[in-house]
NULOLO-832839 format. One record per residue: residue in three letters; x negated, y negated, z negated of N, C-alpha, C, O in turn. Coordinates in steps of 0.001 Angstrom, whole numbers, padded with zeros to 6 digits, always signed. Each point is the difference from the previous one (the first is absolute). Layout:
residues N
AlaXYZXYZXYZXYZ ...
end
This chain:
residues 298
Met+134543+085019-195335+000543-001179-000697+001071+000416-001012+000033-000475-001136 Val+000816+001356+001577+001058+000497-000896-000603+000731-001185+000457-000141-001134 Asn-001502+000935+001415-000645+000771-001060-000653-000927-001021+000086+000227-001206 Arg-000756-001300+001720-000644-000953-000913+001027-000684-000898-000218-000176-001199 Leu+001327-000201+001798+001076-000640-000779+000550+000950-001047+000297-000400-001125 Gly-000164+001666+001507+000515+000998-000952-000957+000213-001151+000421+000119-001151 Asn-001727-000071+001460-001004+000171-001070-000002-001188-000947-000136+000160-001213 Leu+000289-001365+001783+000019-001210-000825+001189+000001-000950-000116-000347-001175 Ile+001264+000747+001717+001216+000065-000830-000176+001020-001116+000414-000229-001136 Thr-001040+001368+001475-000227+001052-000996-000901-000506-001130+000259+000255-001176 Arg-001335-000986+001557-000918-000528-001004+000684-001024-000907-000151+000014-001222 Ile+000900-000892+001865+000718-001022-000786+000995+000663-000952+000129-000412-001153 Ser+000556+001411+001624+000973+000719-000837-000681+000653-001186+000521-000017-001115 Ala-001712+000607+001366-000743+000655-001083-000428-001013-001058+000089+000252-001202 Ile-000560-001418+001688-000428-001051-000931+001167-000494-000839-000117-000168-001214 Leu+001235-000061+001870+001189-000467-000723+000480+001024-001015+000407-000351-001108 Leu-000460+001645+001502+000434+001074-000905-000897+000067-001222+000469+000176-001124 Thr-001785-000319+001362-000954+000016-001118+000254-001159-000944-000036+000160-001220 Ala+000294-001333+001793+000259-001186-000819+001271+000168-000817+000051-000354-001177 Val+000977+000903+001826+001272+000224-000707-000195+000981-001149+000547-000188-001087 Met-001339+001247+001339-000248+001010-001042-000790-000596-001156+000250+000302-001167 Ala-001227-001172+001522-000799-000637-001046+000869-000887-000886-000088+000051-001227 Val+000919-000856+001861+000911-000878-000746+000948+000819-000856+000290-000355-001142 Ser+000190+001453+001705+000925+000876-000728-000671+000613-001217+000580+000070-001084 Ala-001844+000384+001291-000737+000608-001119-000257-001016-001098+000143+000292-001187 Ala-000529-001510+001612-000256-001059-000983+001261-000332-000778-000035-000211-001212 Gly+001137+000168+001923+001273-000282-000656+000379+001091-000970+000525-000266-001081 Cys-000796+001507+001477+000304+001144-000867-000857-000042-001258+000497+000242-001100 Asp-001802-000552+001260-000900-000104-001153+000473-001086-000948-000034+000161-001220 Ser+000477-001278+001801+000464-001112-000823+001237+000389-000803+000139-000372-001166 Ile+000746+001114+001793+001216+000450-000689-000344+000967-001123+000530-000107-001106 Leu-001432+001064+001398-000396+000987-001014-000738-000667-001165+000171+000381-001158 Glu-000990-001377+001484-000711-000726-001047+000980-000757-000885-000139-000014-001223 Ser+001126-000613+001843+001014-000738-000755+000796+000928-000903+000330-000360-001130 Met-000021+001554+001626+000723+000980-000816-000831+000439-001197+000521+000146-001106 Ala-001827+000064+001332-000890+000406-001092-000084-001088-001059+000055+000285-001196 Val-000190-001536+001637-000067-001124-000932+001273-000082-000828-000061-000221-001210 Asn+001206+000395+001844+001279-000050-000722+000083+001087-001068+000495-000236-001102 Lys-000982+001427+001438+000049+001114-000952-000949-000252-001177+000328+000296-001149 Ile-001501-000842+001451-000956-000322-001068+000587-001048-000940-000059+000147-001221 Glu+000615-001189+001789+000543-001077-000822+001174+000476-000826+000194-000439-001134 Ser+000593+001343+001708+001130+000577-000744-000502+000768-001209+000556-000115-001092 Met-001634+000918+001291-000577+000786-001093-000567-000911-001080+000220+000225-001190 Val-000948-001253+001608-000627-000914-000957+001063-000734-000814-000087-000057-001226 Asn+001081-000500+001898+001054-000746-000697+000807+000889-000927+000319-000394-001122 Asp+000014+001598+001586+000773+000929-000837-000801+000420-001229+000540+000068-001104 Thr-001835+000213+001297-000842+000477-001098-000152-001053-001085+000204+000288-001179 Phe-000559-001505+001567-000240-001027-001016+001296-000605-000539+000019-000498-001125 Ser+001054+000531+001899+001292-000448-000533+000448+000940-001114+000439-000443-001062 Glu-000556+001739+001315+000365+000981-001028-000888-000159-001228+000464+000109-001135 Phe-001746-000366+001376-000950-000134-001106+000338-001194-000885+000147+000152-001213 Phe-000022-001329+001801+000237-001196-000803+001424-000059-000549+000206-000479-001115 Asp+000774+000955+001874+001386-000010-000481+000198+000980-001146+000902-000172-000820 Gly-001742+001200+000761+000136+001019-001044-000928-000190-001174-000329+000965-000690 Gly-000101-002190+000448-000850-000275-001153-001415+000523+000159-000684+000268-000987 Cys+000247-000122+002226-001366+000454+000319-000281+001405-000522-001139+000334-000323 Lys+002190+000486+000244-000156+001362-000518-000108+001047+001109-000417+001129-000259 Ala+000782-001486+001473-000066+000966+001099-001447+000411+000254-000924-000799-000153 Asp+000748+002051+000541-001331+000534+000261-000454-000394+001403+000395+000625+000985 Leu-001219-001655-000898-000473-000454+001308-000868+001056+000690-000071+000043+001228 Asn-000579+000795-002010-000858+001033+000582+000769+000998+000862-000580+000681+000845 Ser+001892-000604-001069+000799+000916+000816+000089-000482+001441+000403+000752+000887 Ser-000779-002006-000654+000013-000551+001355-001416-000187+000542-000225-000811+000898 Ala-000726+001562-001448-001393-000127+000426-000574+001358+000370+000273+001007-000653 Ala-001077-000998+001719-000656+001239+000415-001062+000416-001015-000149+001184-000302 Asp-000581-002156-000217-001025+000258-001021+000406-000709-001284-000174-001214-000110 Pro+000711+001943-000860+000483-000623-001234-001131-000657-000801-001132+000483-000014 Tyr+001458-001565-000633-000924-000692-000902+000047+000705-001343+001086+000287-000504 Asp-002245+000001-000093-000062+000749-001250+000354-000905-001185-000755-000905-000356 Val+001907+001169-000237+000421-000777-001174-000060+000852-001267+000493-000413-001049 Ser-001093+001592+001142+000020+000957-001115-000757-000507-001228+000277+000436-001118 Glu-001230-001352+001312-000792-000481-001128+000686-001137-000750-000504-000462-001024 Tyr+001628+000018+001517+000730-001083-000662+001036+000578-000952+000769+000886+000374 Ile-000751-001383-001595+001006+000466-000958+001315-000734+000259+000050-000976+000748 Gln+000999+001467-001379+001335-000551+000233+000057-001492-000314+000635-000765+000726 Glu-001298+000350-001810+000033-001403-000396-000657-000898+001055+000446-001125+000228 Gln-001496+001621+000405-000636-000781+001059+000911-000099+001230+000096-001051+000634 Met+000565+002159-000313+000940-000014+001123+001157-000952-000282+000478-000683+000905 Asp-000031+000637-002144+001095-000908-000372-000420-001462+000184+000796-000824+000452 Leu-002049+000503-000804-000490-001373+000158-000137-000362+001476+000288-001127+000402 Tyr-000722+002075+000385-000100-000202+001452+001386-000324+000575+000133-000912+000816 Arg+000886+001650-001234+001365-000257+000478+000533-001325-000529+000703-000722+000707 Tyr-001042+000408-001962+000439-001262-000588-000586-001183+000778+000687-000990+000251 Gly-001958+001108+000123-000651-001075+000735+000626-000258+001358-000016-001130+000490 Leu+000575+002183+000128+000598-000135+001324+001522-000185-000047+000660-000037+001038 Ser-000123-000077-002229+001467-000016-000143+000661-001203+000678+001178+000067+000352 Lys-001912-001157-000164+000577-001177+000650-000622-000264+001373+000244-001037+000616 Ala-001042+001982-000154-000706-000192+001271+000938+000148+001196+001033+000665-000084 Lys-001403-001288+001187+000732+000100+001257-000962+000442+001092-001214-000160-000125 Phe+001764+000714+001191-000851+000374+001117+000607-000479+001309+001212-000183+000114 Lys-002081-000016+000869+000442-000400+001331-000952+000606+001026-001214-000188-000073 Leu+001780+000909+001019-000791+000597+001070-000346-001078+001020+000887-000618+000590 Leu-002182+000396-000388-000445-001089+000858-000295+000435+001434+000351-000695+000953 Glu-000994+001841-000813-000438+000400+001330-000180+001517+000065-000433+000629-000965 Thr+000770-000061+002111-000164+001437+000216-000635+000240+001364+000422-000578+001002 Thr-001422+001421-000973-000634+000359+001272-000164+001508+000068-000126+000672-001024 Val+000130-000144+002257-000234+001430+000192-001128+000174+001007-000197-000832+000885 Lys-000536+001921-001036-001064+000290+000960+000608+000549+001289+001182+000338+000056 Gln-002011-000260+000963+000480+000364+001333+000638+001385+000028+000940+000236+000759 Asn-001447+000680-001585+000568+001358+000001+001296+000090-000801+000670+001033-000009 Arg-000329-002130-000660+001239-000081-000800+000075+001092-001062+001083+000494-000314 Glu-002239-000119-000239-000037+000975-001091-000502-000627-001297+000008+000646-001048 Ser-000438-001878+001117-000459-000716-001189+000147-001493+000237+000193-000450+001130 Gly-000285-000298-002196+000136-001442+000115-000303-000689-001316-000533+000612-000926 Lys+000877-001892+000849-000225-000784-001208+001184-000922-000239+000679-000430+000932 Cys-000453+000141-002202+001030-000989-000336-000573-000956-001038-000686+000410-000937 Lys+000980-001683+001121-000479-001024-000916+001184-000468-000843+001023-000444+000522 Ile-001192+000555-001852+001105-000308-000914-000435-001058-001006-001112+000046-000527 Lys+002001-000996+000271-000265-001027-001000+000778+000321-001271+001219+000168+000033 Phe-001934-000084-001153+000624+000209-001310-000136-001299-000788-001108-000489-000220 Ser+002225-000054-000195-000008-001286-000707+000548+000164-001417+000587+001026-000345 Lys-000794-002060-000462+000438-000025-001405-000624+001142-000804+000655+000639-000822 Val-001939-000406+001087-000760+001032-000717-000918-000698-001006-000641-000990+000354 Pro+000558+001472-001592-000891-000630-000980-001450+000001+000472-000462+000939+000647 Asp-000234-002003-000983-001422-000102+000329-000787+000747-001072-000339-000565-001039 Tyr+000054+001834+001301-000654+000835-001006-001440-000422-000273-000563+000370-001031 Asp-000037-001132+001930-001354-000489-000246-000038-000940-001197-001042-000176-000631 Ser+002185-000425+000325+000057-000925-001139+000452+000698-001282+000107-000640-001046 Leu+000159+001944+001118+000473+000752-001174-001206+000485-000803-000502+001101+000222 Asp+000053-001918-001137-001191+000310-000792+000404+000699-001302-000233-000515-001094 Leu+000828+001668+001228+000465+000777-001144-000281+001463+000304+000466+000532+001008 Trp-001235+000121-001886-000443+001354+000293+000390+001020-001063+000037+001200+000269 Ile+000252-001677-001471+000396+000898-001092+001189-000644-000703-000159-001002-000697 Ala+001355+001576+000878+001209-000616-000561+001151+001003+000037-000108+001068+000603 Thr+001195-001427-001249+001207+000823+000065+000690-000247+001334-000280-000985+000684 Ala+001175+001880-000325+000741-000154+001250+000786-001310-000001+000086-000683+001021 Gly+000487+000342-002176+000759-001245-000105-000867-001227+000221+000413-000959+000652 Asp-001624+001000-001206-000929-001123+000189-000393-000137+001472-000109-001108+000525 Tyr-000099+002242+000125-000332-000038+001433+001150-000607+000807-000222-000832+000879 Glu+001450+001256-001185+001155-000526+000741+000123-001507-000175+000302-000728+000945 Glu-000540+000274-002173+000078-001449-000265-001074-000742+000792+000248-001070+000557 Ala-001449+001660-000516-001093-000638+000736+000268+000008+001504-000293-000975+000692 Ile+000846+002068-000193+000332+000089+001428+001058-001043+000365-000082-000645+001046 Ser+001065+000493-001916+001063-000994+000250-000554-001415+000052+000556-000869+000671 Gly-001655+000640-001383-000590-001338-000031-000989-000257+001131-000491-001118+000155 Cys+000200+002143+000630-000938-000168+001120+000634-000808+001130+001201+000102+000249 Lys-002006-000891+000419+000465-000619+001235+000188+001091+001048-000680+001026-000036 Thr+001588-001244+000953+000217+000990+001045-000693-000439+001286-000279-001181+000203 Lys+000013+002147+000649-000648-000292+001276+000503+000983+001050+000706+000959-000314 Ser-001074-001208+001541+000401+000879+001099-001223+000745+000533-001113-000526+000022 Tyr+001350+001750+000400-001043+000832+000580+000480+000506+001357+001154+000402+000144 Thr-002021-000422+000830+000313+000587+001300-000794+001287+000141-001229-000010-000072 Val+001930+001113+000273-000613+001330+000031+000229+000633+001367+001109-000042+000533 Thr-002143+000617+000020+000125+000735+001261-000045+001496-000306-000968+000497-000575 Leu+002019+000209+000963+000096+001433-000251+000021+000764+001321+000698-000381+000940 Lys-001461+001449-000885-000003+000843+001198+001189+000954-000052+000373+000476-001072 Val+000217-000202+002222+001122+000944+000096-000355+001070+001031-000824-000211+000890 Thr+001477+001369-001040-000295+001109+000906+001231+000891+000136+000890-000022-000850 Leu-000848+000791+001906+001061+000989+000168-000387+001265-000743-001116+000495+000158 Asn+002033+000039-000975-000306+001253-000691+000384+001192+000883+000427-000173+001142 Asp-000583+001369-001683+000258+001216+000779+001454+000125+000434+000311+000700+000963 Asn+000582-001388-001685+001427+000046+000350+000393-001086+001003+001163-000116+000386 Gly-002154-000673+000027+000299-001070+000942+000572-001245-000650+000554-000866+000677 Asp-000693+000776-002023+000487-001176-000723-001164-000939-000295-001127+000435-000238 Trp+001424-001724+000260-001020-000976-000341-000169-000082-001512+000979-000114-000737 Val-002228+000174+000280-000328-000132-001429-001251-000868-000116-000695-000239+000988 Phe+000418-000226-002196-001255-000710-000237-001147+001007+000035+000128+001119-000496 Gln-001247-001528+001087-001173+000870-000053-000415+000163-001456-000216+001118-000468 Asp+000109-002210-000232-000207-000004-001452+000374-001380-000515+000128-000951+000771 Leu+000046+000853-002081+000438-001256-000611-001083-000594-000890+000291-000766-000919 Thr-001529+001120+001195-001114-000464-000823-000052-001521-000145-000172-000480-001120 Pro+000311-000303+002193-000045-001473-000166+001078-000517-000944-000237-000947-000750 Phe+001421+001560+000779+001099-000417-000874-000315+000328-001459+000086-000867-000870 Phe-000451+002127+000610-000250+000421-001379-001259-000649-000581-000054-000282-001197 Asp-000944+000048+002027-001216-000652-000500+000297-001409-000497-000642-000479-000934 Leu+001608-000181+001554+000357-001358-000415+000915-000019-001222-000170-000834-000889 Phe+001141+001750+000840+001079-000130-000973+000004+001042-001120+000643-000210-001028 Leu-001349+001328+001209-000087+001003-001062-001386+000042-000632-000124+000073-001222 Ala-000906-000119+002043-001374+000107-000507-000352-001021-001090-000825+000314-000858 Pro+001413-001528+000850-000324-000929-001082+000318+000524-001399-000479-000551-000991 Phe+001283+001608+000904+000353+000546-001318-000853+001213-000379+000175+000568-001079 Ala-001093-000172+001957-000782+001218-000237-000825-000085-001273-000119+000987-000727 Asp-000449-002145+000449-000877-000124-001170+000646-000798-001125-000689-000534-000869 Arg+002020+000459+000892+000708-000682-001091+000322+001027-001083+000703+000981+000245 Cys-001221-001221-001427+000300+000883-001131+001312-000455-000642+000195-001185-000270 Ile+000689+002137+000032+001313-000315-000565+000078+000545-001422-000240+001182-000244 Leu+000575-002059-000674+000101+000377-001411+001438+000345-000359+000946-000576+000539 Asp-000796+001531-001465+001350+000307-000492+000364-000988-001111-000754-000933-000277 Asp+001892+001137-000345+000468-000944-001016-000896-000044-001232+000024-000967-000762 Asp-000825+002035+000571-000914+000043-001138-001380-000527+000348-000916+000044-000821 Gly+000769-000545+002051-001284-000554+000411-001003+001024+000482-001175-000319+000187 Lys+001630+001561+000020-000902+001039+000492+000125+000115+001518+001079-000206+000556 Pro-002178+000531+000104+000045+000053+001473+000788+001203+000516-000217+001135-000423 Val+001132-001411+001341+000718+001089+000668-000932+000641+001031+000086+001198+000269 Asn-000962-002000+000292-000997+000482+000965-001348-000622-000332-000083-001182-000334 Ile-000966+001979+000425-001354-000497-000250-000584-000491+001315-000127+000769+000952 Thr-000226-002032-000896-000613-000555+001204-001413-000487-000324-000375-000142-001163 Ser-000385-000105+002205-001365-000468-000216-000003-001366-000695-000892-000292-000797 Arg+001885-000534+001101+000097-001309-000667+000207+000184-001498-000565-000735-000812 Tyr+001376+001719+000457+000243+000284-001421-001284+000461-000671-000349-000464-001085 Val-000350+001383+001741-001245+000529-000565-001029-001111-000142-000692-000078-001015 Glu+000585-000780+002019-000956-001112-000050+000214-000874-001232-000955-000512-000585 Ser+002214+000350+000199+000303-000891-001119-000500+000545-001329-000074-000736-000984 Phe-000274+002030+000948-000469+000610-001247-001470+000408+000057-000520+000587-000949 Leu-000149-000895+002056-001425+000306+000108-000809-000831-000994+000229-001199-000158 Val-001168+001848-000499-000852-000712-000949-001401-000173+000586-000434-001123+000258 Glu-000275+002242-000047-001345-000086+000543-000486+001377+000436+000584+001030-000339 Ser-001671-001049+001098-000670+001216+000455-001411-000016-000586-000732-000981+000137 Val+000361+002089-000796-001258+000033-000754-000850+001192+000435+000499+001120+000107 Trp-001789-001369+000145-000945+001084+000289-000511+000607-001312-000273-000711-000968 Tyr+000150+002043+000962-000402+000712-001207-001295+000776+000225-000340+000386+001119 Asp-000367-000173-002229-001092+000963-000027+000631+001359-000299+000464+000222-001118 Pro-000436+000698+002098+000713+001267-000216-000603+000880-001085+000691+000845-000570 Met-001987-001036+000277-000649+000803-001041+000346-000506-001392+000257+000792-000907 Met-000251-002110+000737+000252-000597-001309+001469-000356-000208+000425-000294-001117 Ser+000348+000324+002211+001427-000378-000065+000198-001415-000507+000974-000293-000693 Asn-001895-000571+001038+000085-001395-000394+000012-000895+001250-000566+000368+001029 Pro+001199-001523-001117-000058-000934+001133-001432-000466+000244-000763-000192-000947 Leu+000405+000014+002197-001319-000527+000335-000047-001498-000287+000982-000713+000202 Lys-002124+000253-000669-000128-001412-000325-000327-000842+001221+000501-001115+000150 Asp-001339+001650+000715-000456-000810+001132+000391+000573+001360-000403-000535+001034 Asn+001181+001612-001023+000446+000640+001241-001173+000347+000926+000038-000218+001211 Val-001069+000764-001837-001176+000469+000742-000332+001412-000472-000011+000290-001196 Arg-000263+000593+002186-000419+001368-000340-001182+000384+000884-000159-000486+001120 Val-000654+001371-001663-001187+000447+000725+000185+001451+000425+000135+000892-000837 Ala-000131-000666+002161+000085+001340+000590+001049+000888-000691-000349+001073-000491 Pro+001606-001485+000442+001019+000812-000672+000535+001105+000908-000079-000086+001225 Asp+000623+001122-001856+000699+001036+000769+001510-000138-000148+000766+000727+000632 Thr-000339-001686-001490+001436-000228-000234+000266-001495-000167-000749-000711-000670 Leu+001817+000261+001286+000473-001369-000214+001414+000086-000565+000883+000601+000613 Thr-000672-001197-001772+001300+000091-000676+000578-001388-000241-000692-000904-000467 Asn+001962+000753+000789+000688-001269-000197+001368+000273-000610+000668+000975+000345 Val-000265-001853-001258+001316+000104-000631+000756-001307+000233-000522-001086-000255 Val+001758+001204+000744+000824-001182+000205+001105+000005-001052+000642+001024-000235 Tyr-000428-002179-000396+000917-000096-001137+001239-000842+000344-000052-000933+000802 Phe+001169+001309-001447+001254-000743+000095+000452-000337-001410-000396+000671-000954 Asn+001223-001705+000809+000489-000331-001341+001370+000621-000277+000691-000379-000945 Glu-000311+001353+001799+001223+000767-000232-000170+001383+000631-000702+000147+001000 Cys+001333+000847-001576-000104+001353+000552+000655+000057+001379+001051-000601+000226 Met-001683+001327+000685+000462+000094+001379+000316+001441+000375-000537+000947-000575 Asn+001418-000811+001549+000322+001307+000581-000049-000142+001516+000963-000440+000627 Met-002107+000822-000045-000187-000227+001435-001310+000624+000446-000857+000304-000829 Pro+000695-000113+002129-001310+000399+000523-000846-001242+000272+000501-001003+000509 Leu-001773+001078-000847-000932-001093+000244-001193+000556+000775-000604+000990-000413 Thr+000270-001618+001521-001090+000470+000855-001193-000930-000116+000142-001221+000069 Ala-001334+001814-000247-001248-000757-000073-000864+000360+001203-000261+001176+000253 Lys-000184-002195+000491-000868+000210+001149-001366-000599-000309-000125-001194-000271 Leu-000898+002049+000318-001355-000419-000333-000708-000531+001245-000009+000647+001047 Tyr-000586-001841-001178-000712-000636+001110-001456-000245-000381-000312-000318-001148 Lys-000559+000469+002116-001381-000474-000121-000159-001099+001034+000131+000238+001200 Asp-000416-001445-001676+000028-001166+000864+001405-000074+000637+000980-000155-000729 Asn-000854+000263+002061+001320-000071+000639+000478+001347+000523+001014+000073+000693 Asp-001737+000990-001021+000340+001332+000510+000720+000830-001049-000496+000165-001114 Gln+001677+000363+001471+000713+000873-000925-000679+001367-000029-000278+000587+001046 Leu+000015-000089-002252-000682+001277-000168+000974+001145-000264-000102+001057+000622 Cys+001027-001256-001523+000980+001041-000328+001124-000624-000821-000066-001174-000365 Glu+001085+001959+000080+001120-000503-000794+000589+001102-000867-000120+001187+000305 Lys+000751-001601-001379+000655+000938-000910+001305-000619-000490+000129-001220-000092 Thr+000835+002085-000221+001287-000459-000518+000263+000625-001354-000175+001203-000195 Val+000598-002038-000735+000337+000448-001353+001469-000289-000242+000492-001068+000362 Glu+000201+001996-000963+001413-000174-000342+000105-000484-001435-000326+000726-000939 Leu+000788-001968+000779+000204-000512-001357+001343+000483-000512+001022-000161+000667 Ala-001028+000750-001846+001232+000484-000624+000055-000553-001416-000590+000564-000922 Asp+001307-001678+000758+000116-000671-001296-001371-000322-000589-000241+000201-001190 Arg-000645-000700+002035-001315-000432-000464-000257-001433+000429+000535-000467+001005 Asn-001357-000224-001778-000329-001383+000340-001414-000124+000565-000556-001098+000046 Phe-000020+002207+000379-001315-000048+000637-000137+001168+000977+000707+001003-000097 Ala-001630-001163+001032-000313+001071+000947-001511+000056+000158-000643-001019+000254 Ser+000079+002204-000404-001445+000180+000079-000369+000706+001300+000617+000996+000379 Phe-001633-001528+000298-000471+000580+001261-001495+000271-000103-000777-000895-000332 Ser+000379+002123+000616-001418+000358+000040-000338+000511+001392+000656+000903+000519 Phe-001669-001480+000069-000488+000433+001308-001359+000673-000190-000892-000552-000644 Tyr+000747+001752+001211-001205+000797-000177-000783+000039+001311+000552+000280+001064 Ser-001837-000565-001165-000829-000088+001206-000026+001309+000775+000154+000005+001222 Glu-000350+001112-001931-000121+001281+000708+001354+000505+000479+000125+000448+001140 Met+000880-000515-001987+001322+000521+000342+000709-000887+001019+000626+000501+000934 Asp-000724-001814-001112+000751-000920+000856-000811-000536+001173+000560-000370+001032 Met-001870+000329-001193-000830-000619+001019-000935+000975+000707-000548-000311+001057 Gly+000369+001489-001645-000912+000973+000603-001457-000384-000145-000838+000446+000783 Ser+000523-001269-001774-001395-000377-000252-000300+000142-001487+000909+000000-000830 Lys-002182+000120+000508-000375+000253-001387+000314-001181-000903+000492+000176-001115 Leu-000779-001387+001601+000210-001203-000789+000633-001091+000855-000066+000052+001228 Phe+000668-001023-001869+000481-001174+000721-001197-000866+000377-000846-000302-000841 Gly+000779-000095+002107-001119-000799+000472+000090-001440-000443+001066-000468-000402 Pro-002185-000242+000475-000026-001416-000382+000996-000816+000829+000206+000264+001185 Gly+000392-001236-001820+000961-000847+000691+001055-000527-000950-000061+000230-001208 Ser+001032-000940+001766+001090-000582-000781+001287+000775+000274+000370+000200+001157 Tyr+000307+000232-002207+001211+000807+000118+001171-000736-000643-000173-000775-000940 Arg+001354+001033+001461+001214-000528-000619+001165+000934+000310-000099+000861+000874 Ile+001209-001038-001601+001203+000816+000213+001159-000928+000318+000171-001043-000632 Lys+000622+001436+001617+001258-000690+000306+001144+000909-000437+000044+001176+000362 Phe+000874-001729-001138+001107+000782-000546+001281-000287+000790+000346-001153+000261 Tyr+000340+002224+000106+001190-000114+000852+001202+000705-000623-000130+000997-000711 Met+001289-001549+001004+001266+000673-000263+000835-000103+001264+000281-001101+000472 Asp+000119+002240+000078+000806+000027+001230-000662-000821+001108+000657-000791+000678 Asp-001956+000988-000506-000773-000672+001055-000125-001501-000205-000490-000700+000886 Arg+000913+000198-002016-000139-001434-000291-001145-000194-000978-000054+000644-001048 Leu-000860-001537+001399-001136-000285-000865+000470-000721-001253+000634-001053+000082 Leu-000950+001630-001256+000389-000607-001267-001109-000881-000562+000228-001151-000373 Thr-001424+001711+000322-001129-000744-000555-001296+000675+000416+000014+001103+000547 Glu-001117-001756-000804-001323+000557+000271-000829-000019-001278+000157-000886-000841 Ser-001029+001859+000705-000899+000031-001152-001130-001010+000184-000236-000467+001114 Pro-000463+000128-002195-001250-000754+000179-001006+000900+000737+000162+001220+000032 Asp-001178-001818+000546-001046+000789+000641-000864+000669-001059-000227-000554-001076 Ile-000247+001746+001393-000989+000667-000819-001230+000226+000897+000123+000464+001134 Val-001293-000795-001657-001231+000090+000777-000762+001258-000404-000252+000240-001181 Val-000105+000547+002171-000800+001199-000207-001428-000289+000455-000234-000476+001110 Arg-000711+000776-001993-001422-000222+000334-000739+001325+000090-001201+000019+000271 
end
């Protein structure tokens, strides 16, 4: 009887000890999670406070594990991006951490930001852009950013892609003119404004084709024209029906036209171009500018 009572007490004690340890562990996890959240929020508030208080000039990428590539943006575009955010405000709405407390997410609201969807201006001076931005209605955006612990044990953003895609990317294809009306940067929108037409040629006679029909050719030649001299690379992708066959890039250097010749044997590995409908799609920086008329091969 004494032994049974002793065993029962031992079992009850073990159960109570396990329960106490479980509660203790849960409490410890809760404390560690709260500490992680506080550190994340401190980093987020400090980073964006410094950014907005300093005229949006602080390098946000310094607080990111994977920096956002801003190398393709010229200074004037960066200035417009900062101008657009000059009156913006931010508010941290929510912070969560994963169970391992090595990563998490924060939800941030950015208010008083210009509605760039309504900014229908693509080729203008910096001053004209600023005036147009000032006239835009403002709106609020809620952005979720991932955070992570870096090698030093500090909390940083995993990347800032959602932020930059909303507030910097709208200026990627904005052409900025200098005081003389010349482009500081060549964009696809600028090039589009000077496109005239795409013409199929008879490569033997060097004349435009009248009906865009050829019989068993070994060469297809197309010339695309602009009404102003250009300095840029232009890529032509040749298609048969919906299938891309090959592509070529021509560097325009103070010329108002670009000529592309595709050779069946050299480019296609066949003696002649087969029957079908062909066309060319013209690109600048991966952006489709225009398409040629179809040419029919019989």
